[in-house]
mmJSON file of the N, C-alpha and C atoms, coordinates in Angstrom:
{"data_MODEL":{"atom_site":{
"group_PDB":["ATOM","ATOM","ATOM","ATOM","ATOM","ATOM","ATOM","ATOM","ATOM","ATOM","ATOM","ATOM","ATOM","ATOM","ATOM","ATOM","ATOM","ATOM","ATOM","ATOM","ATOM","ATOM","ATOM","ATOM","ATOM","ATOM","ATOM","ATOM","ATOM","ATOM","ATOM","ATOM","ATOM","ATOM","ATOM","ATOM","ATOM","ATOM","ATOM","ATOM","ATOM","ATOM","ATOM","ATOM","ATOM","ATOM","ATOM","ATOM","ATOM","ATOM","ATOM","ATOM","ATOM","ATOM","ATOM","ATOM","ATOM","ATOM","ATOM","ATOM","ATOM","ATOM","ATOM","ATOM","ATOM","ATOM","ATOM","ATOM","ATOM","ATOM","ATOM","ATOM","ATOM","ATOM","ATOM","ATOM","ATOM","ATOM","ATOM","ATOM","ATOM","ATOM","ATOM","ATOM","ATOM","ATOM","ATOM","ATOM","ATOM","ATOM","ATOM","ATOM","ATOM","ATOM","ATOM","ATOM","ATOM","ATOM","ATOM","ATOM","ATOM","ATOM","ATOM","ATOM","ATOM","ATOM","ATOM","ATOM","ATOM","ATOM","ATOM","ATOM","ATOM","ATOM","ATOM","ATOM","ATOM","ATOM","ATOM","ATOM","ATOM","ATOM","ATOM","ATOM","ATOM","ATOM","ATOM","ATOM","ATOM","ATOM","ATOM","ATOM","ATOM","ATOM","ATOM","ATOM","ATOM","ATOM","ATOM","ATOM","ATOM","ATOM","ATOM","ATOM","ATOM","ATOM","ATOM","ATOM","ATOM","ATOM","ATOM","ATOM","ATOM","ATOM","ATOM","ATOM","ATOM","ATOM","ATOM","ATOM","ATOM","ATOM","ATOM","ATOM","ATOM","ATOM","ATOM","ATOM","ATOM","ATOM","ATOM","ATOM","ATOM","ATOM","ATOM","ATOM","ATOM","ATOM","ATOM","ATOM","ATOM","ATOM","ATOM","ATOM","ATOM","ATOM","ATOM","ATOM","ATOM","ATOM","ATOM","ATOM","ATOM","ATOM","ATOM"],
"id":[1,2,3,4,5,6,7,8,9,10,11,12,13,14,15,16,17,18,19,20,21,22,23,24,25,26,27,28,29,30,31,32,33,34,35,36,37,38,39,40,41,42,43,44,45,46,47,48,49,50,51,52,53,54,55,56,57,58,59,60,61,62,63,64,65,66,67,68,69,70,71,72,73,74,75,76,77,78,79,80,81,82,83,84,85,86,87,88,89,90,91,92,93,94,95,96,97,98,99,100,101,102,103,104,105,106,107,108,109,110,111,112,113,114,115,116,117,118,119,120,121,122,123,124,125,126,127,128,129,130,131,132,133,134,135,136,137,138,139,140,141,142,143,144,145,146,147,148,149,150,151,152,153,154,155,156,157,158,159,160,161,162,163,164,165,166,167,168,169,170,171,172,173,174,175,176,177,178,179,180,181,182,183,184,185,186,187,188,189,190,191,192,193,194,195],
"type_symbol":["N","C","C","N","C","C","N","C","C","N","C","C","N","C","C","N","C","C","N","C","C","N","C","C","N","C","C","N","C","C","N","C","C","N","C","C","N","C","C","N","C","C","N","C","C","N","C","C","N","C","C","N","C","C","N","C","C","N","C","C","N","C","C","N","C","C","N","C","C","N","C","C","N","C","C","N","C","C","N","C","C","N","C","C","N","C","C","N","C","C","N","C","C","N","C","C","N","C","C","N","C","C","N","C","C","N","C","C","N","C","C","N","C","C","N","C","C","N","C","C","N","C","C","N","C","C","N","C","C","N","C","C","N","C","C","N","C","C","N","C","C","N","C","C","N","C","C","N","C","C","N","C","C","N","C","C","N","C","C","N","C","C","N","C","C","N","C","C","N","C","C","N","C","C","N","C","C","N","C","C","N","C","C","N","C","C","N","C","C","N","C","C","N","C","C"],
"label_atom_id":["N","CA","C","N","CA","C","N","CA","C","N","CA","C","N","CA","C","N","CA","C","N","CA","C","N","CA","C","N","CA","C","N","CA","C","N","CA","C","N","CA","C","N","CA","C","N","CA","C","N","CA","C","N","CA","C","N","CA","C","N","CA","C","N","CA","C","N","CA","C","N","CA","C","N","CA","C","N","CA","C","N","CA","C","N","CA","C","N","CA","C","N","CA","C","N","CA","C","N","CA","C","N","CA","C","N","CA","C","N","CA","C","N","CA","C","N","CA","C","N","CA","C","N","CA","C","N","CA","C","N","CA","C","N","CA","C","N","CA","C","N","CA","C","N","CA","C","N","CA","C","N","CA","C","N","CA","C","N","CA","C","N","CA","C","N","CA","C","N","CA","C","N","CA","C","N","CA","C","N","CA","C","N","CA","C","N","CA","C","N","CA","C","N","CA","C","N","CA","C","N","CA","C","N","CA","C","N","CA","C","N","CA","C","N","CA","C","N","CA","C","N","CA","C","N","CA","C"],
"label_alt_id":[null,null,null,null,null,null,null,null,null,null,null,null,null,null,null,null,null,null,null,null,null,null,null,null,null,null,null,null,null,null,null,null,null,null,null,null,null,null,null,null,null,null,null,null,null,null,null,null,null,null,null,null,null,null,null,null,null,null,null,null,null,null,null,null,null,null,null,null,null,null,null,null,null,null,null,null,null,null,null,null,null,null,null,null,null,null,null,null,null,null,null,null,null,null,null,null,null,null,null,null,null,null,null,null,null,null,null,null,null,null,null,null,null,null,null,null,null,null,null,null,null,null,null,null,null,null,null,null,null,null,null,null,null,null,null,null,null,null,null,null,null,null,null,null,null,null,null,null,null,null,null,null,null,null,null,null,null,null,null,null,null,null,null,null,null,null,null,null,null,null,null,null,null,null,null,null,null,null,null,null,null,null,null,null,null,null,null,null,null,null,null,null,null,null,null],
"label_comp_id":["MET","MET","MET","PRO","PRO","PRO","GLN","GLN","GLN","LEU","LEU","LEU","GLY","GLY","GLY","VAL","VAL","VAL","PRO","PRO","PRO","GLU","GLU","GLU","LEU","LEU","LEU","ILE","ILE","ILE","LEU","LEU","LEU","ILE","ILE","ILE","LEU","LEU","LEU","VAL","VAL","VAL","ILE","ILE","ILE","VAL","VAL","VAL","VAL","VAL","VAL","ILE","ILE","ILE","ILE","ILE","ILE","PHE","PHE","PHE","GLY","GLY","GLY","VAL","VAL","VAL","GLY","GLY","GLY","ARG","ARG","ARG","LEU","LEU","LEU","PRO","PRO","PRO","GLU","GLU","GLU","ILE","ILE","ILE","GLY","GLY","GLY","SER","SER","SER","ALA","ALA","ALA","MET","MET","MET","GLY","GLY","GLY","ARG","ARG","ARG","ALA","ALA","ALA","ILE","ILE","ILE","ARG","ARG","ARG","GLY","GLY","GLY","PHE","PHE","PHE","ARG","ARG","ARG","GLU","GLU","GLU","ALA","ALA","ALA","SER","SER","SER","ALA","ALA","ALA","GLY","GLY","GLY","GLU","GLU","GLU","PRO","PRO","PRO","LYS","LYS","LYS","LYS","LYS","LYS","THR","THR","THR","GLU","GLU","GLU","SER","SER","SER","THR","THR","THR","ASP","ASP","ASP","GLU","GLU","GLU","PRO","PRO","PRO","ALA","ALA","ALA","ALA","ALA","ALA","LYS","LYS","LYS","ASP","ASP","ASP","LYS","LYS","LYS","ASN","ASN","ASN","HIS","HIS","HIS","GLN","GLN","GLN","GLY","GLY","GLY"],
"label_asym_id":["A","A","A","A","A","A","A","A","A","A","A","A","A","A","A","A","A","A","A","A","A","A","A","A","A","A","A","A","A","A","A","A","A","A","A","A","A","A","A","A","A","A","A","A","A","A","A","A","A","A","A","A","A","A","A","A","A","A","A","A","A","A","A","A","A","A","A","A","A","A","A","A","A","A","A","A","A","A","A","A","A","A","A","A","A","A","A","A","A","A","A","A","A","A","A","A","A","A","A","A","A","A","A","A","A","A","A","A","A","A","A","A","A","A","A","A","A","A","A","A","A","A","A","A","A","A","A","A","A","A","A","A","A","A","A","A","A","A","A","A","A","A","A","A","A","A","A","A","A","A","A","A","A","A","A","A","A","A","A","A","A","A","A","A","A","A","A","A","A","A","A","A","A","A","A","A","A","A","A","A","A","A","A","A","A","A","A","A","A","A","A","A","A","A","A"],
"label_entity_id":["1","1","1","1","1","1","1","1","1","1","1","1","1","1","1","1","1","1","1","1","1","1","1","1","1","1","1","1","1","1","1","1","1","1","1","1","1","1","1","1","1","1","1","1","1","1","1","1","1","1","1","1","1","1","1","1","1","1","1","1","1","1","1","1","1","1","1","1","1","1","1","1","1","1","1","1","1","1","1","1","1","1","1","1","1","1","1","1","1","1","1","1","1","1","1","1","1","1","1","1","1","1","1","1","1","1","1","1","1","1","1","1","1","1","1","1","1","1","1","1","1","1","1","1","1","1","1","1","1","1","1","1","1","1","1","1","1","1","1","1","1","1","1","1","1","1","1","1","1","1","1","1","1","1","1","1","1","1","1","1","1","1","1","1","1","1","1","1","1","1","1","1","1","1","1","1","1","1","1","1","1","1","1","1","1","1","1","1","1","1","1","1","1","1","1"],
"label_seq_id":[1,1,1,2,2,2,3,3,3,4,4,4,5,5,5,6,6,6,7,7,7,8,8,8,9,9,9,10,10,10,11,11,11,12,12,12,13,13,13,14,14,14,15,15,15,16,16,16,17,17,17,18,18,18,19,19,19,20,20,20,21,21,21,22,22,22,23,23,23,24,24,24,25,25,25,26,26,26,27,27,27,28,28,28,29,29,29,30,30,30,31,31,31,32,32,32,33,33,33,34,34,34,35,35,35,36,36,36,37,37,37,38,38,38,39,39,39,40,40,40,41,41,41,42,42,42,43,43,43,44,44,44,45,45,45,46,46,46,47,47,47,48,48,48,49,49,49,50,50,50,51,51,51,52,52,52,53,53,53,54,54,54,55,55,55,56,56,56,57,57,57,58,58,58,59,59,59,60,60,60,61,61,61,62,62,62,63,63,63,64,64,64,65,65,65],
"pdbx_PDB_ins_code":[null,null,null,null,null,null,null,null,null,null,null,null,null,null,null,null,null,null,null,null,null,null,null,null,null,null,null,null,null,null,null,null,null,null,null,null,null,null,null,null,null,null,null,null,null,null,null,null,null,null,null,null,null,null,null,null,null,null,null,null,null,null,null,null,null,null,null,null,null,null,null,null,null,null,null,null,null,null,null,null,null,null,null,null,null,null,null,null,null,null,null,null,null,null,null,null,null,null,null,null,null,null,null,null,null,null,null,null,null,null,null,null,null,null,null,null,null,null,null,null,null,null,null,null,null,null,null,null,null,null,null,null,null,null,null,null,null,null,null,null,null,null,null,null,null,null,null,null,null,null,null,null,null,null,null,null,null,null,null,null,null,null,null,null,null,null,null,null,null,null,null,null,null,null,null,null,null,null,null,null,null,null,null,null,null,null,null,null,null,null,null,null,null,null,null],
"Cartn_x":[0.73,-0.054,0.571,1.174,1.671,1.257,2.155,2.258,1.793,0.916,1.246,2.17,2.816,3.915,2.966,3.45,3.457,2.853,3.401,2.3,1.332,0.716,0.196,-1.428,-0.868,-1.934,-2.35,-1.118,-1.095,-2.622,-2.13,-3.398,-4.762,-4.558,-5.987,-6.927,-5.977,-5.944,-7.078,-6.323,-6.56,-8.068,-7.99,-9.484,-10.475,-10.152,-11.486,-11.606,-10.682,-11.03,-11.844,-11.413,-11.877,-13.938,-13.904,-14.928,-15.855,-15.489,-16.39,-16.495,-15.47,-14.641,-14.393,-14.021,-12.817,-14.087,-15.184,-16.529,-16.903,-16.859,-17.683,-16.604,-14.888,-14.195,-14.426,-14.646,-15.012,-16.428,-16.6,-18.152,-17.332,-16.879,-16.249,-15.509,-14.465,-13.694,-14.152,-15.072,-16.239,-16.913,-17.325,-18.569,-16.948,-16.391,-15.228,-15.196,-14.513,-14.039,-15.02,-16.332,-17.646,-17.58,-17.454,-17.223,-16.38,-15.381,-13.936,-14.137,-14.52,-14.822,-15.919,-17.181,-18.236,-17.311,-17.147,-16.508,-15.444,-14.453,-13.645,-14.629,-15.872,-16.309,-16.748,-17.676,-18.169,-16.988,-16.201,-15.186,-14.673,-14.643,-14.274,-14.997,-16.541,-17.506,-18.008,-18.038,-18.764,-19.033,-19.59,-20.025,-19.198,-18.852,-18.197,-19.697,-19.378,-20.141,-19.949,-20.732,-20.832,-21.204,-21.879,-22.139,-22.279,-21.623,-20.987,-22.331,-22.612,-23.848,-23.382,-22.215,-21.956,-21.997,-21.449,-22.342,-23.452,-23.759,-25.785,-25.49,-26.163,-26.566,-26.194,-25.586,-25.216,-25.713,-27.021,-28.455,-28.982,-28.118,-29.031,-27.821,-26.448,-25.449,-25.511,-25.926,-26.254,-27.467,-28.657,-30.328,-29.657,-30.324,-30.648,-32.245,-32.609,-33.786,-34.579],
"Cartn_y":[-1.606,0.006,1.303,2.067,3.373,4.485,4.992,5.964,7.483,8.058,9.422,10.397,11.257,11.819,13.534,14.457,15.903,16.253,16.25,16.359,15.763,14.637,13.838,14.823,14.846,15.464,16.793,17.694,18.891,19.079,17.821,18.018,17.622,16.281,15.981,17.107,18.206,19.377,20.801,20.777,21.608,20.486,19.332,19.184,18.995,19.037,19.256,20.946,22.121,23.547,23.603,22.945,23.214,23.108,21.35,20.937,21.204,22.046,22.096,23.686,24.085,25.825,25.997,27.16,27.771,27.548,28.247,28.567,26.764,26.043,24.639,23.773,24.611,23.66,23.547,23.906,23.709,23.236,23.198,22.019,20.669,20.627,19.388,18.674,19.729,19.269,18.987,19.373,19.382,17.962,17.497,16.443,15.267,15.122,14.243,13.993,15.0,14.669,13.744,14.199,13.256,12.101,11.992,11.084,9.564,10.182,9.739,9.33,10.266,9.94,8.938,8.86,7.808,6.254,6.445,4.849,4.832,5.314,4.92,4.717,5.32,5.092,3.949,3.334,2.628,1.198,1.337,0.306,-0.57,0.972,0.334,-0.397,-0.254,-1.472,-0.236,0.531,1.454,2.779,3.266,4.514,5.317,6.579,7.409,8.427,7.912,8.791,10.508,11.085,12.556,12.972,12.429,13.238,11.849,12.753,11.854,11.42,10.425,10.229,9.944,9.702,9.86,11.395,12.315,13.669,14.355,14.821,15.985,16.845,17.207,18.125,19.637,20.603,21.872,22.26,22.533,23.129,22.15,21.254,20.877,21.59,21.558,22.087,23.286,24.011,25.82,25.98,25.273,25.754,25.821,27.17,27.578,27.656,27.18,27.11,25.966],
"Cartn_z":[-0.135,-0.133,-0.199,-0.893,-1.192,0.346,0.608,1.722,1.215,1.953,1.556,2.103,0.987,1.645,1.726,1.804,1.546,0.369,-0.223,-1.638,-2.09,-1.4,-1.71,-0.876,0.425,1.294,0.56,0.331,-0.156,-1.44,-2.129,-3.51,-2.824,-2.083,-0.984,-0.824,-0.38,0.371,-0.518,-1.251,-2.437,-3.634,-3.657,-4.431,-3.465,-1.988,-1.243,-1.353,-0.935,-0.98,-2.68,-3.576,-4.83,-4.724,-3.952,-3.937,-3.064,-2.018,-0.793,-0.422,-0.738,-0.591,0.576,0.735,2.37,3.465,3.165,3.938,4.801,4.283,4.857,5.563,5.173,5.93,7.202,7.971,10.125,10.232,9.391,9.497,9.2,7.968,7.133,8.475,8.531,10.045,11.005,11.658,12.619,13.09,11.388,11.156,11.474,10.694,10.649,11.892,13.097,14.466,15.287,15.098,15.44,15.151,13.821,13.084,13.959,13.721,13.98,15.812,16.116,17.859,18.415,17.393,17.307,17.208,16.08,15.616,16.882,17.559,18.632,19.691,19.985,21.256,21.171,20.209,19.18,19.249,19.357,18.696,20.241,21.26,22.831,23.561,22.833,23.482,24.429,25.471,26.56,25.725,25.759,25.706,26.7,26.028,27.165,27.915,29.422,30.356,29.737,29.902,29.78,31.35,32.036,33.47,34.508,35.416,36.369,37.237,37.935,38.49,40.197,40.74,41.85,42.379,41.978,42.683,42.542,43.263,43.195,41.971,41.604,40.352,41.058,40.489,40.801,41.623,40.799,41.473,42.868,43.203,44.932,45.257,45.094,46.114,46.352,45.468,45.696,46.255,46.429,47.024,48.361,48.127,49.614,50.318,50.709,50.75,51.978],
"occupancy":[1.0,1.0,1.0,1.0,1.0,1.0,1.0,1.0,1.0,1.0,1.0,1.0,1.0,1.0,1.0,1.0,1.0,1.0,1.0,1.0,1.0,1.0,1.0,1.0,1.0,1.0,1.0,1.0,1.0,1.0,1.0,1.0,1.0,1.0,1.0,1.0,1.0,1.0,1.0,1.0,1.0,1.0,1.0,1.0,1.0,1.0,1.0,1.0,1.0,1.0,1.0,1.0,1.0,1.0,1.0,1.0,1.0,1.0,1.0,1.0,1.0,1.0,1.0,1.0,1.0,1.0,1.0,1.0,1.0,1.0,1.0,1.0,1.0,1.0,1.0,1.0,1.0,1.0,1.0,1.0,1.0,1.0,1.0,1.0,1.0,1.0,1.0,1.0,1.0,1.0,1.0,1.0,1.0,1.0,1.0,1.0,1.0,1.0,1.0,1.0,1.0,1.0,1.0,1.0,1.0,1.0,1.0,1.0,1.0,1.0,1.0,1.0,1.0,1.0,1.0,1.0,1.0,1.0,1.0,1.0,1.0,1.0,1.0,1.0,1.0,1.0,1.0,1.0,1.0,1.0,1.0,1.0,1.0,1.0,1.0,1.0,1.0,1.0,1.0,1.0,1.0,1.0,1.0,1.0,1.0,1.0,1.0,1.0,1.0,1.0,1.0,1.0,1.0,1.0,1.0,1.0,1.0,1.0,1.0,1.0,1.0,1.0,1.0,1.0,1.0,1.0,1.0,1.0,1.0,1.0,1.0,1.0,1.0,1.0,1.0,1.0,1.0,1.0,1.0,1.0,1.0,1.0,1.0,1.0,1.0,1.0,1.0,1.0,1.0,1.0,1.0,1.0,1.0,1.0,1.0],
"B_iso_or_equiv":[0.0,0.0,0.0,0.0,0.0,0.0,0.0,0.0,0.0,0.0,0.0,0.0,0.0,0.0,0.0,0.0,0.0,0.0,0.0,0.0,0.0,0.0,0.0,0.0,0.0,0.0,0.0,0.0,0.0,0.0,0.0,0.0,0.0,0.0,0.0,0.0,0.0,0.0,0.0,0.0,0.0,0.0,0.0,0.0,0.0,0.0,0.0,0.0,0.0,0.0,0.0,0.0,0.0,0.0,0.0,0.0,0.0,0.0,0.0,0.0,0.0,0.0,0.0,0.0,0.0,0.0,0.0,0.0,0.0,0.0,0.0,0.0,0.0,0.0,0.0,0.0,0.0,0.0,0.0,0.0,0.0,0.0,0.0,0.0,0.0,0.0,0.0,0.0,0.0,0.0,0.0,0.0,0.0,0.0,0.0,0.0,0.0,0.0,0.0,0.0,0.0,0.0,0.0,0.0,0.0,0.0,0.0,0.0,0.0,0.0,0.0,0.0,0.0,0.0,0.0,0.0,0.0,0.0,0.0,0.0,0.0,0.0,0.0,0.0,0.0,0.0,0.0,0.0,0.0,0.0,0.0,0.0,0.0,0.0,0.0,0.0,0.0,0.0,0.0,0.0,0.0,0.0,0.0,0.0,0.0,0.0,0.0,0.0,0.0,0.0,0.0,0.0,0.0,0.0,0.0,0.0,0.0,0.0,0.0,0.0,0.0,0.0,0.0,0.0,0.0,0.0,0.0,0.0,0.0,0.0,0.0,0.0,0.0,0.0,0.0,0.0,0.0,0.0,0.0,0.0,0.0,0.0,0.0,0.0,0.0,0.0,0.0,0.0,0.0,0.0,0.0,0.0,0.0,0.0,0.0],
"pdbx_formal_charge":[null,null,null,null,null,null,null,null,null,null,null,null,null,null,null,null,null,null,null,null,null,null,null,null,null,null,null,null,null,null,null,null,null,null,null,null,null,null,null,null,null,null,null,null,null,null,null,null,null,null,null,null,null,null,null,null,null,null,null,null,null,null,null,null,null,null,null,null,null,null,null,null,null,null,null,null,null,null,null,null,null,null,null,null,null,null,null,null,null,null,null,null,null,null,null,null,null,null,null,null,null,null,null,null,null,null,null,null,null,null,null,null,null,null,null,null,null,null,null,null,null,null,null,null,null,null,null,null,null,null,null,null,null,null,null,null,null,null,null,null,null,null,null,null,null,null,null,null,null,null,null,null,null,null,null,null,null,null,null,null,null,null,null,null,null,null,null,null,null,null,null,null,null,null,null,null,null,null,null,null,null,null,null,null,null,null,null,null,null,null,null,null,null,null,null],
"auth_seq_id":[1,1,1,2,2,2,3,3,3,4,4,4,5,5,5,6,6,6,7,7,7,8,8,8,9,9,9,10,10,10,11,11,11,12,12,12,13,13,13,14,14,14,15,15,15,16,16,16,17,17,17,18,18,18,19,19,19,20,20,20,21,21,21,22,22,22,23,23,23,24,24,24,25,25,25,26,26,26,27,27,27,28,28,28,29,29,29,30,30,30,31,31,31,32,32,32,33,33,33,34,34,34,35,35,35,36,36,36,37,37,37,38,38,38,39,39,39,40,40,40,41,41,41,42,42,42,43,43,43,44,44,44,45,45,45,46,46,46,47,47,47,48,48,48,49,49,49,50,50,50,51,51,51,52,52,52,53,53,53,54,54,54,55,55,55,56,56,56,57,57,57,58,58,58,59,59,59,60,60,60,61,61,61,62,62,62,63,63,63,64,64,64,65,65,65],
"auth_comp_id":["MET","MET","MET","PRO","PRO","PRO","GLN","GLN","GLN","LEU","LEU","LEU","GLY","GLY","GLY","VAL","VAL","VAL","PRO","PRO","PRO","GLU","GLU","GLU","LEU","LEU","LEU","ILE","ILE","ILE","LEU","LEU","LEU","ILE","ILE","ILE","LEU","LEU","LEU","VAL","VAL","VAL","ILE","ILE","ILE","VAL","VAL","VAL","VAL","VAL","VAL","ILE","ILE","ILE","ILE","ILE","ILE","PHE","PHE","PHE","GLY","GLY","GLY","VAL","VAL","VAL","GLY","GLY","GLY","ARG","ARG","ARG","LEU","LEU","LEU","PRO","PRO","PRO","GLU","GLU","GLU","ILE","ILE","ILE","GLY","GLY","GLY","SER","SER","SER","ALA","ALA","ALA","MET","MET","MET","GLY","GLY","GLY","ARG","ARG","ARG","ALA","ALA","ALA","ILE","ILE","ILE","ARG","ARG","ARG","GLY","GLY","GLY","PHE","PHE","PHE","ARG","ARG","ARG","GLU","GLU","GLU","ALA","ALA","ALA","SER","SER","SER","ALA","ALA","ALA","GLY","GLY","GLY","GLU","GLU","GLU","PRO","PRO","PRO","LYS","LYS","LYS","LYS","LYS","LYS","THR","THR","THR","GLU","GLU","GLU","SER","SER","SER","THR","THR","THR","ASP","ASP","ASP","GLU","GLU","GLU","PRO","PRO","PRO","ALA","ALA","ALA","ALA","ALA","ALA","LYS","LYS","LYS","ASP","ASP","ASP","LYS","LYS","LYS","ASN","ASN","ASN","HIS","HIS","HIS","GLN","GLN","GLN","GLY","GLY","GLY"],
"auth_asym_id":["A","A","A","A","A","A","A","A","A","A","A","A","A","A","A","A","A","A","A","A","A","A","A","A","A","A","A","A","A","A","A","A","A","A","A","A","A","A","A","A","A","A","A","A","A","A","A","A","A","A","A","A","A","A","A","A","A","A","A","A","A","A","A","A","A","A","A","A","A","A","A","A","A","A","A","A","A","A","A","A","A","A","A","A","A","A","A","A","A","A","A","A","A","A","A","A","A","A","A","A","A","A","A","A","A","A","A","A","A","A","A","A","A","A","A","A","A","A","A","A","A","A","A","A","A","A","A","A","A","A","A","A","A","A","A","A","A","A","A","A","A","A","A","A","A","A","A","A","A","A","A","A","A","A","A","A","A","A","A","A","A","A","A","A","A","A","A","A","A","A","A","A","A","A","A","A","A","A","A","A","A","A","A","A","A","A","A","A","A","A","A","A","A","A","A"],
"auth_atom_id":["N","CA","C","N","CA","C","N","CA","C","N","CA","C","N","CA","C","N","CA","C","N","CA","C","N","CA","C","N","CA","C","N","CA","C","N","CA","C","N","CA","C","N","CA","C","N","CA","C","N","CA","C","N","CA","C","N","CA","C","N","CA","C","N","CA","C","N","CA","C","N","CA","C","N","CA","C","N","CA","C","N","CA","C","N","CA","C","N","CA","C","N","CA","C","N","CA","C","N","CA","C","N","CA","C","N","CA","C","N","CA","C","N","CA","C","N","CA","C","N","CA","C","N","CA","C","N","CA","C","N","CA","C","N","CA","C","N","CA","C","N","CA","C","N","CA","C","N","CA","C","N","CA","C","N","CA","C","N","CA","C","N","CA","C","N","CA","C","N","CA","C","N","CA","C","N","CA","C","N","CA","C","N","CA","C","N","CA","C","N","CA","C","N","CA","C","N","CA","C","N","CA","C","N","CA","C","N","CA","C","N","CA","C","N","CA","C","N","CA","C","N","CA","C","N","CA","C"],
"pdbx_PDB_model_num":[1,1,1,1,1,1,1,1,1,1,1,1,1,1,1,1,1,1,1,1,1,1,1,1,1,1,1,1,1,1,1,1,1,1,1,1,1,1,1,1,1,1,1,1,1,1,1,1,1,1,1,1,1,1,1,1,1,1,1,1,1,1,1,1,1,1,1,1,1,1,1,1,1,1,1,1,1,1,1,1,1,1,1,1,1,1,1,1,1,1,1,1,1,1,1,1,1,1,1,1,1,1,1,1,1,1,1,1,1,1,1,1,1,1,1,1,1,1,1,1,1,1,1,1,1,1,1,1,1,1,1,1,1,1,1,1,1,1,1,1,1,1,1,1,1,1,1,1,1,1,1,1,1,1,1,1,1,1,1,1,1,1,1,1,1,1,1,1,1,1,1,1,1,1,1,1,1,1,1,1,1,1,1,1,1,1,1,1,1,1,1,1,1,1,1]
}}}
């Protein structure tokens, strides 16, 4: 399998810019990042926890009354 060098990566970047335009590059990058993150989480087996259940909610800590 051939390896990708700097000239090949630059060519791919130029083609992507021509096809999608400069304005959409951040959207494409974030979408690819989410896709890679989702793939890694799926291949790990367990989904990443976004909220800890060990601590009470922040509003409960600051509740006065």
